[in-house]
Steps between C-alpha positions, in 0.01 A plus 500: 500500500606845422615745770231730378232241537623414851494869588138528379394204693655613809343859470170325437534295825587816699189688352272203595638520859423866511158444350416231755577738785243740359244227452525414866418863596198474269386177662533635843219673683403818295691828580420749236844666484686182512277329244518775249877529512523115476262480214678760299846330576348160422387610149830682427699182583258289304576721197865454547461122541304493168766699328775266633295201386493650154876566501552142620294365213690719251835376632378139469393549156828632397697219663 
């Protein structure tokens, strides 16, 4: 596997960990301020994960 692909996979794993932390806040008893911030960060991180997935697919298609 290429170093670039390894880096992308490591970045994805890190973003999933961060996203999971925000999901836990969303699953906790409701607190408007915390929930709003967590929801925005969750969506932002999910967009990053989706972009990384596309980059991984692109790298695999080239390999």
